[in-house]
DOVEXBA-571021 format. One record per atom (N, C-alpha, C): residue in one letter; x, y, z. Coordinates in steps of 0.05 Angstrom, whole numbers, padded with zeros to 5 digits, always signed. Each point is the difference from the previous one (the first is absolute). Example, Ala and Ser with C-alpha at 12.3 -4.5 7.8 and 13.67 -1.06 7.14 Angstrom:
A+00264-00114+00156 A-00018+00024+00000 A+00018+00024+00000 S-00007+00021-00014 S+00016+00024+00001 S-00015+00022+00014 
***
This chain:
M+01814+01945+02488 M-00020+00008-00019 M-00017-00025-00007 P-00026+00001+00006 P-00016-00024-00005 P-00005-00005-00030 G-00002-00025-00006 G-00006-00008-00028 G-00030-00001-00005 E-00007-00009-00023 E-00028-00003-00008 E-00011-00024+00016 P-00023+00003+00013 P-00011-00022+00015 P-00004-00025-00018 G+00009-00023+00010 G-00004-00025-00015 G+00021-00005-00022 L+00018+00019-00005 L+00021-00003-00020 L+00026-00008+00014 D+00008-00025-00003 D+00024-00010+00013 D+00025+00011-00014 P+00017+00015+00015 P+00024+00012-00011 P+00019-00020-00013 T+00002-00024+00011 T+00017-00021-00011 T-00010-00009-00028 L-00026-00004-00002 L-00012-00007-00026 L+00002+00023-00020 L-00003+00024+00010 L+00002+00023-00018 L+00028+00003-00011 R+00020-00004+00017 R+00028+00001-00009 R+00005-00021-00021 A-00010-00024+00004 A+00004-00022-00019 A-00014+00006-00026 A-00024+00012+00001 A-00014+00008-00025 A+00015+00021-00015 F+00010+00020+00015 F+00017+00021-00013 F+00024-00013-00013 G+00012-00020+00013 G+00024-00013-00010 G-00004-00016-00025 A-00025-00006-00006 A-00007-00015-00025 A+00005+00016-00025 F+00001+00026+00003 F+00005+00018-00023 F+00029+00006-00002 P+00014-00009-00021 P+00028+00006-00003 P+00005+00030-00006 T+00021+00010+00011 T+00007+00028-00004 T+00030+00002-00007 G+00007+00021-00013 G+00029+00007-00004 G+00011+00010+00026 V+00026+00003+00001 V+00014+00009+00024 V+00018+00023-00008 V+00000+00022+00015 V+00017+00023-00006 V+00017+00007+00024 A+00022+00013-00005 A+00016+00013+00021 A-00006+00030-00003 I-00005+00012+00023 I-00005+00029+00001 I+00022+00011+00017 A+00016+00019-00011 A+00024+00008+00015 A+00008+00028-00006 A+00015+00012+00019 A+00010+00027-00003 A+00024+00004+00018 S+00015+00020-00006 S+00021+00009+00018 S-00012+00020+00020 V+00002-00007+00026 V-00011+00017+00021 V+00022+00004+00020 G+00008+00025+00003 G+00022+00006+00019 G+00026-00014-00008 G+00004-00004-00026 G+00025-00011-00009 G+00001-00031+00001 R-00022-00013+00006 R+00000-00029+00000 R-00024-00011-00016 A+00003-00024-00010 A-00021-00013-00016 A-00022-00010+00019 V-00024+00008-00005 V-00023-00008+00015 V-00021-00011-00019 G-00012-00022+00007 G-00020-00011-00018 G-00014-00025+00010 L-00018-00010-00016 L-00016-00023+00007 L-00009-00015-00025 A-00010-00024+00004 A-00012-00016-00021 A-00030+00003+00002 A-00014+00001-00022 A-00029+00002+00000 A-00012-00018-00022 S-00021-00014+00006 S-00013-00017-00020 S-00028+00012-00008 S-00004+00025+00008 S-00026+00013-00006 S+00003+00021-00022 F+00021+00000-00015 F+00005+00020-00021 F-00019-00004-00023 T-00011+00022-00011 T-00017-00001-00023 T+00001+00026-00016 S-00004-00002-00026 S-00003+00024-00016 S-00027+00012+00005 V-00002+00026-00002 V-00025+00014+00007 V-00010+00016-00024 S+00018+00016-00012 S-00008+00019-00021 S+00023+00006-00019 L-00007+00004-00026 L+00020+00010-00019 L+00001+00030-00001 A-00023+00013+00004 A-00001+00029-00001 A-00016+00011+00023 P+00012+00010+00021 P+00029+00001+00004 P+00012-00028+00007 P+00026-00003-00004 P+00012-00026+00005 P+00002-00006+00030 L-00016-00020+00009 L-00001-00006+00029 L+00001-00030+00004 V+00012-00008+00022 V+00001-00028+00010 V-00007+00001+00030 S-00004-00023+00012 S-00006+00000+00028 S+00012-00025+00013 F+00003+00001+00026 F+00006-00023+00017 F-00012+00005+00028 S-00001-00021+00015 S-00010+00002+00028 S+00022-00008+00019 V+00000+00013+00023 V+00020-00006+00021 V-00015-00002+00027 A+00008-00019+00016 A-00012-00003+00026 A+00004+00025+00017 T-00021+00007+00015 T+00002+00023+00018 T+00021-00005+00022 T+00007-00025+00005 T+00020-00006+00020 T+00029+00002-00011 S+00003+00005-00026 S+00027+00001-00012 S+00017+00022+00014 R+00024-00008+00007 R+00019+00019+00011 R+00017+00013-00022 T-00002-00011-00024 T+00015+00010-00023 T-00015+00023-00014 W-00026-00003-00002 W-00016+00020-00015 W+00003+00029+00010 P+00001+00005+00026 P+00003+00028+00009 P+00026+00013-00011 A+00022-00016-00002 A+00025+00011-00012 A-00003+00003-00030 L-00011-00020-00014 L-00003+00002-00029 L-00018+00023-00007 R-00020+00005+00016 R-00019+00021-00006 R+00013+00028-00001 R+00022+00003+00013 R+00015+00026+00000 R+00017+00004-00025 A+00005-00021-00015 A+00018+00001-00023 A-00012+00017-00023 P+00016+00016-00013 P-00011+00016-00022 P-00008-00017-00024 R+00014-00023-00005 R-00006-00018-00021 R+00002-00029+00010 L-00017-00017-00011 L+00001-00029+00007 L+00006-00015-00026 G+00018-00019+00002 G+00005-00018-00023 G-00017-00025+00004 V-00012-00010-00021 V-00015-00025+00001 V+00013-00019-00021 T+00007-00023+00009 T+00011-00021-00017 T-00019-00024+00000 V-00009-00008-00024 V-00015-00026-00002 V+00021-00022+00002 L-00002-00017+00020 L+00020-00020+00004 L-00002-00022-00021 A+00023-00011-00007 A+00002-00021-00021 A-00004-00028+00013 G-00005-00020-00017 G-00005-00027+00009 G+00021-00011+00018 H+00025+00008-00003 H+00022-00010+00017 H+00003+00015+00026 H-00018+00018+00006 H+00002+00017+00024 H-00014-00010+00025 G-00007-00026+00002 G-00013-00010+00023 G+00015+00006+00026 A+00026-00005+00000 A+00016+00005+00024 A+00002+00030+00005 V+00000+00016-00021 V+00001+00030+00003 V-00026+00009+00013 A-00023-00010-00008 A-00026+00008+00012 A+00000-00007+00029 R+00010-00023+00008 R+00002-00007+00028 R+00019+00018+00015 Q+00023+00007-00013 Q+00019+00019+00012 Q-00013+00027+00005 L-00015+00010-00020 L-00013+00026+00003 L-00022+00000+00021 A-00011-00023+00007 A-00020-00003+00020 A+00012-00005+00028 G+00027-00003+00001 G+00014-00006+00025 G+00008+00025+00015 P+00019-00003+00018 P+00010+00022+00017 P+00009+00024-00018 A-00008+00024+00008 A+00004+00024-00016 A+00030+00005-00006 E+00017-00006+00019 E+00029+00007-00003 E+00013-00017-00022 G-00010-00023-00007 G+00012-00017-00020 G-00015-00003-00026 R-00020+00016-00004 R-00017-00003-00023 R+00014+00003-00027 F+00020+00017-00001 F+00013+00006-00026 F+00028-00011-00002 T+00009-00015+00020 T+00027-00011+00001 T+00005-00018-00024 G+00021+00006-00016 G+00007-00016-00023 G-00017+00003-00024 L-00019+00017+00000 L-00018+00004-00024 L+00011+00021-00018 P+00000-00004-00027 P+00009+00020-00019 P-00022+00022-00003 L+00006+00024+00008 L-00019+00022+00001 L+00008+00024-00017 T-00020+00014-00009 T+00004+00026-00013 T-00015+00021+00016 T+00013+00022+00006 T-00013+00022+00015 T+00000+00025-00018 T-00024+00012-00005 T-00002+00024-00016 T+00010+00024+00016 A+00003+00022-00014 A+00008+00025+00013 A-00021+00009+00020 D-00025-00008-00004 D-00022+00007+00019 D-00003-00020+00022 G+00016-00022+00000 G-00001-00019+00022 G-00017-00025-00004 A-00013-00003-00024 A-00015-00024-00005 A+00020-00023-00004 I-00005-00023+00012 I+00018-00023-00002 I-00015-00023-00014 T+00014-00012-00020 T-00011-00024-00014 T+00021-00021+00000 L-00009-00025-00002 L+00018-00023-00003 L+00007-00003-00029 D+00026-00004-00006 D+00009-00001-00027 D-00011-00022-00018 D-00006-00023+00012 D-00007-00023-00016 D-00030-00007+00002 G-00017+00020+00001 G-00029-00005+00001 G-00012-00004-00027 V-00027+00000+00000 V-00015-00003-00025 V-00009+00027-00010 A-00007+00018+00018 A-00008+00028-00007 A+00008+00018+00023 W+00003+00026-00007 W+00009+00020+00019 W-00017+00025-00003 F-00007+00012+00022 F-00015+00025+00000 F+00012+00020+00020 D+00001+00025-00008 D+00008+00022+00017 D-00026+00015+00007 T-00006+00002+00025 T-00027+00010+00008 T+00002+00021+00023 T-00022+00014+00003 T-00005+00017+00024 T-00027-00009+00011 I-00003+00006+00026 I-00025-00007+00013 I-00021+00021-00008 E-00021-00010-00012 E-00023+00017-00007 E-00019+00004+00023 R-00006-00023+00014 R-00019+00000+00022 R+00003-00026+00015 A-00005+00002+00026 A-00001-00024+00017 A-00026+00000+00015 V-00015-00022-00001 V-00027-00002+00011 V-00001-00022+00020 A-00010+00005+00024 A-00005-00021+00020 A-00021-00019-00011 A+00007-00026+00002 A-00019-00020-00010 A+00001-00025+00018 G-00015+00001+00022 G+00000-00021+00019 G+00027-00003+00014 D+00012-00024-00001 D+00026-00005+00013 D+00023+00006-00019 H-00005+00012-00023 H+00020+00008-00019 H-00003+00029-00008 T+00020+00011-00013 T-00001+00026-00013 T+00003-00005-00030 L-00019+00010-00016 L+00001-00002-00029 L+00016+00024-00010 V+00022-00005-00014 V+00018+00021-00009 V-00003+00003-00030 L-00007+00023-00010 L-00002+00007-00028 L+00026+00014-00008 L+00014-00010-00020 L+00025+00011-00010 L-00003+00011-00028 R+00012+00024-00004 R+00001+00011-00027 R+00027-00008-00013 L-00002-00009-00025 L+00024-00009-00014 L+00014+00023-00014 H+00027+00000+00002 H+00016+00021-00014 H+00017-00013-00022 S+00006-00026+00003 S+00014-00014-00021 S-00006-00030+00004 A+00002-00015-00022 A-00005-00028+00000 A+00018-00014-00020 A+00009-00024+00006 A+00016-00016-00018 A-00006-00030+00006 H+00006-00017-00019 H-00004-00029+00005 H+00019-00016-00017 A+00005-00025+00010 A+00016-00019-00014 A-00019-00016-00018 A+00007-00002-00026 A-00019-00013-00019 A-00005-00029+00005 D+00019-00015+00009 D-00003-00029+00001 D+00001-00012+00028 A-00002+00016+00021 A+00002-00010+00027 A-00027-00008+00011 A-00002-00022+00015 A-00024-00009+00012 A-00001+00010+00029 P-00024+00008+00010 P-00002+00011+00027 P-00001-00022+00021 L+00004+00009+00025 L-00004-00017+00024 L-00030+00002+00007 V-00012-00022+00008 V-00028-00001+00008 V-00002-00009+00029 F-00018+00013+00015 F-00007-00008+00027 F-00027-00014-00002 H-00001-00025+00009 H-00025-00015-00002 H-00001-00020+00023 R-00022-00001+00014 R-00004-00018+00023 R+00023+00001+00020 S+00008+00025+00006 S+00021+00005+00020 S+00028-00008-00008 G+00005-00004-00026 G+00026-00008-00010 G+00008+00016-00025 F+00026+00001-00004 F+00011+00014-00024 F+00007-00021-00021 R-00006+00007-00026 R+00008-00018-00022 R+00002+00016-00025 P+00017-00009-00019 P+00002+00014-00026 P-00027-00003-00015 A-00008+00020-00014 A-00023-00002-00018 A+00006-00019-00022 V-00020-00015-00008 V+00005-00020-00022 V-00007+00012-00026 
***
């Protein structure tokens, strides 16, 4: 897929990386196993109706399985989750090994020691260049009052200050 003429993809990636973002785990039980990924493109969208969004690469091998789940759990990762974020971005079979998880009756999976948790369903998925923009409807939300989030900035993870 060609880029914009004159726009260097390496420079564009570096410019995008200058903006710090939070990091979330998006997970569900699919076929009796935990399936999920880490995303740094999570954002709130609307209070009425309650909506959030994230983007996932069109090359993702995890998204087709997650897309079939009736509910998705979203966990805002905490400042101490740098290694967890890397684990969730690693090989699919080991993404949840050793992590404390909660699974709802509808199959949404969240990490127990996050900053915030959301139970969601997919409202819409829209093709957007080399990514898919996923709009999620919230069914429940909770948060830890005093926990600091993990931040992704300039291609690295660090606790928010």
